[in-house]
C-alpha positions in Angstrom: -34.6 43.4 -221.8 -36.3 45.6 -219.3 -35.4 48.7 -221.4 -36.8 47.0 -224.5 -40.0 46.1 -222.7 -40.4 49.6 -221.4 -39.8 51.0 -224.9 -42.5 48.7 -226.3 -45.0 49.8 -223.7 -44.2 53.5 -224.4 -44.5 52.9 -228.1 -47.9 51.3 -227.8 -49.2 54.1 -225.5 -48.0 56.8 -227.8 -48.5 55.1 -231.1 -50.7 57.9 -232.6 -48.0 60.5 -231.9 -45.2 58.5 -233.4 -45.8 59.7 -237.0 -45.8 63.3 -235.8 -42.5 62.7 -234.0 -41.1 61.3 -237.2 -42.2 64.3 -239.1 -40.7 66.8 -236.6 -37.4 64.8 -236.3 -37.1 64.6 -240.1 -37.7 68.3 -240.5 -35.2 69.2 -237.7 -32.6 66.8 -239.0 -32.9 68.2 -242.5 -32.8 71.9 -241.3 -29.5 71.2 -239.5 -27.8 69.0 -242.0 -28.9 70.5 -245.4 -26.6 73.1 -246.8 -25.7 73.1 -250.5 -27.8 71.2 -253.0 -24.7 70.0 -254.9 -22.8 68.6 -251.9 -21.8 65.0 -252.5 -22.7 64.1 -249.0 -26.3 65.5 -249.5 -26.7 63.6 -252.8 -25.5 60.4 -251.3 -27.7 60.8 -248.2 -30.8 61.3 -250.4 -29.9 58.3 -252.6 -29.6 56.1 -249.5 -32.9 57.4 -248.1 -34.6 56.7 -251.4 -33.2 53.2 -251.4 -34.2 52.5 -247.8 -37.7 53.9 -248.2 -38.1 51.9 -251.4 -37.2 48.7 -249.5 -39.7 49.5 -246.7 -42.5 50.2 -249.2 -41.7 47.0 -251.0 -42.1 45.0 -247.8 -45.3 47.0 -247.0 -46.7 45.9 -250.3 -45.9 42.3 -249.6 -47.8 42.5 -246.3 -50.8 44.7 -247.3 -51.4 44.0 -251.0 -49.9 40.5 -251.6 -50.7 39.4 -248.0 -47.3 38.0 -247.6 -45.8 38.1 -244.1 -42.7 40.3 -243.6 -39.3 38.4 -243.5 -38.8 36.7 -240.2 -35.6 38.7 -239.3 -37.8 41.9 -239.5 -40.8 40.7 -237.5 -39.6 42.3 -234.2 -38.7 45.5 -235.8 -41.7 45.7 -238.3 -44.1 47.4 -235.9 -41.8 50.4 -235.9 -41.5 50.6 -239.7 -44.1 53.4 -240.0 -41.9 55.7 -237.8 -38.8 55.0 -239.9 -40.7 55.4 -243.2 -42.2 58.7 -242.2 -38.8 59.9 -241.1 -37.2 59.0 -244.4 -40.0 60.4 -246.6 -40.3 63.4 -244.4 -36.6 64.2 -244.6 -36.6 63.8 -248.4 -39.7 65.9 -248.9 -38.4 68.6 -246.5 -35.2 68.7 -248.5 -37.0 69.2 -251.8 -39.4 71.7 -250.3 -36.5 73.8 -249.1 -34.7 73.6 -252.4 -37.8 74.5 -254.3 -38.5 77.3 -251.9 -35.0 78.8 -252.3 -35.5 78.8 -256.1 -39.1 80.1 -256.0 -40.2 83.7 -256.7 -43.3 83.7 -258.9 -46.7 83.1 -257.4 -47.2 79.9 -259.4 -44.0 78.5 -257.8 -45.3 79.2 -254.3 -48.6 77.4 -255.2 -46.5 74.4 -256.1 -44.6 74.5 -252.8 -47.9 74.9 -250.9 -49.1 71.7 -252.6 -45.9 69.9 -251.5 -46.4 71.0 -247.9 -50.0 69.9 -248.1 -49.0 66.5 -249.3 -46.3 66.2 -246.7 -48.7 67.2 -243.9 -51.5 64.9 -245.2 -49.2 61.9 -245.2 -48.0 62.7 -241.7 -51.3 63.3 -240.0 -54.0 61.5 -242.0 -54.6 57.9 -242.6 -55.7 56.4 -245.9 -56.7 52.9 -244.9 -55.9 50.3 -247.6 -54.6 53.1 -249.8 -51.8 54.0 -247.4 -49.2 52.0 -249.4 -50.2 53.7 -252.6 -49.9 57.1 -251.0 -46.4 56.1 -249.7 -45.5 55.0 -253.2 -46.8 58.3 -254.8 -44.7 60.3 -252.3 -41.7 58.2 -252.9 -42.2 58.7 -256.7 -42.3 62.5 -256.1 -39.0 62.2 -254.3 -37.4 60.2 -257.1 -38.5 62.6 -259.8 -37.3 65.6 -257.6 -34.0 63.9 -257.0 -33.2 63.4 -260.6 -34.8 66.7 -261.6 -32.2 68.5 -259.4 -29.3 66.1 -260.1 -29.4 66.4 -263.9 -28.8 70.2 -264.1 -26.0 69.7 -261.6 -24.4 67.1 -263.8 -24.9 69.0 -267.0 -24.0 72.4 -265.6 -27.1 74.3 -266.9 -30.9 74.4 -266.7 -33.5 74.1 -269.4 -35.4 71.5 -271.4 -32.5 69.0 -271.8 -31.8 68.6 -268.0 -35.5 68.3 -267.4 -35.8 65.5 -270.0 -32.7 63.8 -268.7 -34.0 63.9 -265.1 -37.4 62.4 -266.3 -35.6 59.7 -268.2 -33.5 58.7 -265.2 -36.4 58.6 -262.8 -38.4 56.4 -265.2 -35.4 54.1 -265.6 -35.1 53.7 -261.8 -38.8 53.1 -261.4 -38.8 50.4 -264.1 -36.0 48.6 -262.3 -37.9 48.9 -259.1 -41.0 47.4 -260.7 -39.0 44.6 -262.2 -37.7 43.8 -258.8 -41.1 43.9 -257.2 -43.4 42.2 -259.7 -42.2 38.6 -259.3 -42.1 38.9 -255.5 -45.7 40.2 -255.2 -47.5 37.9 -257.6 -50.1 40.5 -258.5 -52.4 40.2 -261.4 -52.3 42.8 -264.2 -55.2 44.9 -262.7 -53.7 45.1 -259.2 -50.2 45.7 -260.7 -51.4 48.8 -262.6 -53.6 50.1 -259.7 -51.0 49.7 -257.0 -47.7 50.3 -258.8 -48.2 51.9 -262.2 -50.9 54.6 -261.6 -49.3 56.3 -258.5 -46.0 56.9 -260.3 -47.6 57.8 -263.6 -49.9 60.2 -262.0 -47.1 62.0 -260.1 -44.9 62.1 -263.2 -47.6 63.4 -265.5 -48.5 66.1 -263.0 -45.0 67.3 -262.7 -44.6 67.5 -266.5 -47.7 69.6 -266.7 -46.5 71.9 -263.9 -43.1 72.2 -265.6 -44.6 73.5 -268.8 -46.9 75.8 -266.8 -43.7 77.3 -265.3 -45.0 76.3 -261.9 -41.9 74.3 -260.8 -39.0 76.6 -259.6 -35.7 76.4 -261.5 -33.8 74.2 -259.1 -30.8 74.3 -258.4 -30.6 78.1 -259.0 -31.5 80.6 -256.3 -31.1 84.3 -255.6 -29.5 84.8 -252.2 -29.5 88.6 -252.4 -30.9 91.5 -254.5 -30.7 95.3 -254.1 -31.1 98.6 -255.8 -28.1 101.1 -255.6 -26.9 104.5 -256.7 -23.4 103.3 -257.5 -21.4 100.1 -257.7 -17.6 99.9 -257.7 -15.1 97.1 -257.6 -12.7 97.2 -254.7 -10.1 94.5 -254.0 -12.3 91.7 -255.3 -15.4 93.0 -253.6 -18.3 95.1 -254.9 -18.9 98.4 -253.0 -22.6 99.1 -253.2 -23.5 102.7 -252.7 -26.9 103.7 -251.3 -28.5 106.8 -249.6 -31.5 105.3 -247.7 -32.2 106.5 -244.1 -30.5 104.4 -241.4 -33.9 103.3 -239.9 -34.9 101.5 -243.1 -32.4 98.8 -242.2 -34.5 96.0 -243.6 -34.2 97.3 -247.2 -31.5 96.2 -249.6 -30.0 99.4 -250.9 -32.3 102.2 -252.1 -35.7 100.5 -252.6 -37.1 104.0 -252.6 -34.7 105.4 -255.2 -34.5 109.2 -255.1 -33.2 110.1 -258.6 -31.0 113.1 -259.1 -30.1 114.4 -262.6 -27.5 112.1 -264.1 -28.1 109.2 -261.7 -28.0 105.6 -263.0 -30.1 102.9 -261.3 -28.1 99.8 -260.5 -29.6 96.4 -259.8 -27.3 94.0 -257.9 -27.8 90.3 -257.3 -26.1 87.3 -255.8 -27.2 84.1 -257.6 -26.3 80.7 -256.2 -25.6 77.9 -258.6 -23.6 74.6 -258.2 -19.9 74.2 -258.8 -18.9 73.8 -262.5 -22.2 75.4 -263.4 -22.3 77.9 -266.3 -25.6 79.2 -267.6 -27.2 82.3 -269.0 -30.0 84.2 -267.2 -31.5 87.6 -267.8 -32.3 90.6 -265.6 -35.8 91.8 -266.6 -36.6 95.4 -265.9 -40.3 96.2 -265.7 -42.4 99.4 -265.0 -45.9 99.3 -263.6 -48.8 100.8 -265.6 -52.2 101.3 -264.1 -53.8 100.4 -267.4 -51.5 97.6 -268.7 -49.8 96.1 -265.6 -46.1 95.3 -265.7 -44.5 96.5 -268.9 -41.1 95.3 -270.0 -38.5 98.1 -270.2 -35.3 96.0 -270.7 -34.0 92.5 -270.7 -30.3 92.3 -270.0 -28.5 88.9 -270.3 -26.3 87.6 -267.4 -23.6 84.9 -267.8 -23.3 83.2 -264.5 -20.6 80.8 -263.2 -21.3 78.6 -260.2 -19.4 77.4 -257.2 -19.2 80.4 -254.9 -21.0 79.8 -251.6 -22.4 83.3 -251.4 -23.5 83.2 -255.0 -22.3 84.6 -258.3 -22.3 88.4 -258.2 -23.8 90.4 -261.1 -25.4 93.7 -261.8 -27.0 95.8 -264.5 -27.9 99.4 -264.7 -30.4 101.7 -266.4 -29.6 105.2 -267.5 -33.0 105.9 -269.0 -35.9 105.6 -266.6 -38.9 107.5 -265.2 -40.5 107.8 -261.8 -42.8 105.1 -260.8 -43.1 101.6 -259.5 -40.4 99.2 -260.9 -39.6 95.6 -260.7 -36.3 93.7 -261.5 -36.6 90.0 -262.0 -33.9 87.4 -262.4 -35.2 84.8 -265.0 -34.0 81.8 -266.9 -33.9 82.3 -270.7 -37.2 80.4 -271.0 -38.9 82.8 -268.5 -38.7 80.9 -265.2 -38.4 83.4 -262.4 -35.5 82.9 -259.9 -35.9 86.1 -257.9 -37.5 89.5 -257.9 -37.3 92.9 -256.2 -39.9 95.7 -256.4 -38.9 99.3 -255.8 -39.9 102.9 -256.3 -38.2 105.6 -258.3 -38.9 109.2 -257.2 -37.6 112.4 -258.7 -35.4 114.4 -256.3 -36.8 117.6 -254.8 -36.0 120.4 -257.2 -34.8 122.6 -254.2 -32.2 120.0 -253.2 -31.3 119.5 -256.9 -30.6 123.2 -257.4 -28.5 123.5 -254.3 -26.6 120.3 -255.0 -27.3 118.9 -251.5 -27.6 115.3 -252.5 -27.8 112.9 -249.6 -24.5 111.4 -248.4 -23.8 107.9 -249.8 -22.8 104.9 -247.7 -21.4 101.6 -249.0 -21.9 97.9 -248.3 -19.3 95.4 -249.4 -20.2 92.1 -251.1 
């Protein structure tokens, strides 16, 4: 009893810092535990967190909106609900932010992720008065849509419009069941019902649909774990030997990001692309050349058939035999143009004096 009393005193003294603690703990817990997006344990954990946070929000609605006291068994624990709710929502939003970040490459995708982080931070450190419950419901709605938006391509084994529509349908179905459970227990009139329960979810869902068609939502669950530019690629005992000539001190580069082209050289673009188990989809490797007058100009679009399941990512490469010096970009894209990863590099013509003497730089190899 003494320990409980001390804890209550500590909680009251540090009440303003408790949400921040929940935010930090949720983030750290997620960073340690989160591995693959398609792990059964991760999917079950997220489903349980969604259910637990939905229950807390439902009771919060009863107290703040319907002015019904929380159930008697929860009265002693109810003062600590905010900490738990912040932990649950924080962990879920952190998970989806990490998944979206791994799949992001284009600027529009990072704008979407920035909005996610801004929402998460605002929920943790700002207070919205009587609208707090609506904000919680909107964030929970975002988590529900994100959960089914990432689950549907895992179940179907490919990305695109059909998985997006399936994820949207499942999230709407779950929300309708949630509303059916809440409505008779709250006794709200039609106006309050729409304001507090319909509008938050509808607004979040409509925004995500607009962002999807604007190509601002990254193509979860795909992600590029590695990309590089090389002079030669060979298959050796089940591994790819990636040949490069860069100086040793440019250790941060992947292959020859400054590609010195000798006569007869081919330019190889190599990538490791993560996708879930039993996943089979088609991407493309988009080669582009920078023009001062017209910007990035397409030079080639080469399809890639990827198969999921490998932790390090499915390995694939393409090559160009016809090219010119300049600033180049290779982008991994879905077939509807959503960017998964990109790498920008320079192609330079070799010094004619070294070309004539045949003194090409020695080649080293990485194995992947």
